[in-house]
C-alpha positions in Angstrom: -7.4 -10.4 -15.0 -9.3 -7.3 -13.8 -11.5 -9.5 -11.6 -8.4 -11.1 -10.0 -6.9 -7.7 -9.2 -10.2 -6.4 -7.8 -10.4 -9.5 -5.5 -6.8 -8.9 -4.4 -7.7 -5.2 -3.7 -10.6 -6.2 -1.5 -8.5 -8.8 0.3 -5.7 -6.2 0.9 -8.2 -3.6 2.2 -9.5 -6.1 4.8 -6.0 -7.1 5.9 -5.0 -3.4 6.3 -8.2 -2.5 8.3 -7.5 -5.3 10.8 -4.5 -3.5 12.4 -4.3 -0.1 14.0 -1.1 0.9 12.2 -2.6 0.3 8.7 -6.2 1.2 9.4 -7.5 4.0 7.2 -5.1 3.4 4.3 -6.6 3.3 0.8 -5.8 0.8 -1.9 -6.1 1.5 -5.6 -5.0 -0.5 -8.5 -2.9 0.2 -11.6 -2.2 -2.8 -13.8 -0.7 -5.5 -11.6 0.0 -3.0 -8.8 -1.9 -2.5 -5.6 -1.0 1.0 -4.4 -1.4 1.8 -0.7 -1.5 5.3 0.7 -3.2 7.8 3.0 -5.3 10.8 2.3 -3.5 13.7 3.9 -4.0 17.5 4.2 -0.9 19.1 2.6 -1.7 22.7 3.0 -3.8 24.8 5.4 -7.4 25.0 4.4 -7.0 22.4 1.7 -8.8 19.2 1.2 -7.4 15.7 1.6 -4.9 14.6 -1.1 -4.0 11.0 -2.0 -0.5 10.3 -0.9 0.8 7.0 -2.3 3.2 5.3 0.1 3.9 1.7 -0.8 3.0 -0.7 -3.6 2.5 -4.4 -4.0 3.2 -5.9 -7.4 1.7 -9.2 -8.3 4.6 -11.6 -9.1 2.5 -14.8 -9.6 -0.7 -16.3 -8.3 0.1 -16.0 -4.7 3.2 -13.8 -4.4 3.8 -10.0 -4.3 6.8 -7.8 -4.4 7.0 -4.7 -2.2 8.1 -1.2 -3.4 8.2 2.1 -1.6 7.6 5.5 -3.1 10.6 7.8 -2.9 10.5 11.6 -2.4 11.1 11.9 -6.1 7.9 10.1 -6.9 9.7 7.1 -8.3 9.0 3.6 -7.0 11.9 1.7 -5.5 11.8 -2.1 -5.2 12.6 -3.6 -1.8 14.0 -7.1 -1.2 10.7 -8.2 0.3 8.3 -10.6 -1.5 5.8 -13.1 -0.4 2.1 -13.6 0.2 -0.1 -10.6 0.6 -0.5 -11.3 4.3 3.3 -11.5 4.7 3.7 -8.2 2.8 1.1 -6.5 5.1 3.1 -7.9 8.1 6.3 -6.5 6.6 4.7 -3.1 6.1 3.4 -3.1 9.7 6.8 -4.1 11.1 9.5 -2.5 9.0 7.7 0.2 7.2 5.2 1.5 9.7 6.9 5.0 9.5 6.0 5.1 5.8 2.3 4.4 6.3 1.8 6.5 9.5 -0.5 9.5 9.3 1.3 12.9 9.2 -1.3 14.4 11.5 
């Protein structure tokens, strides 16, 4: 299972790097989740901090569900699900404001 999620992580990283809107996002794993975010400076003179933005959860062999991170830190499911490529397209189209850099 760990090998499968690592392969999915690599595939997701490649898909995100192909487009300007999602270039520079990181992908980390936690269980069946692929967490996508940006490293952002949150205070003057501070280093970069990981800021999780959206999450893909593996539903089956080829399908993922999409969740967004709320200001409370909780994950909220969205009605979007599909292939990894479809979820990246959804992020780029409907959620580009969530993955944009703050700078």
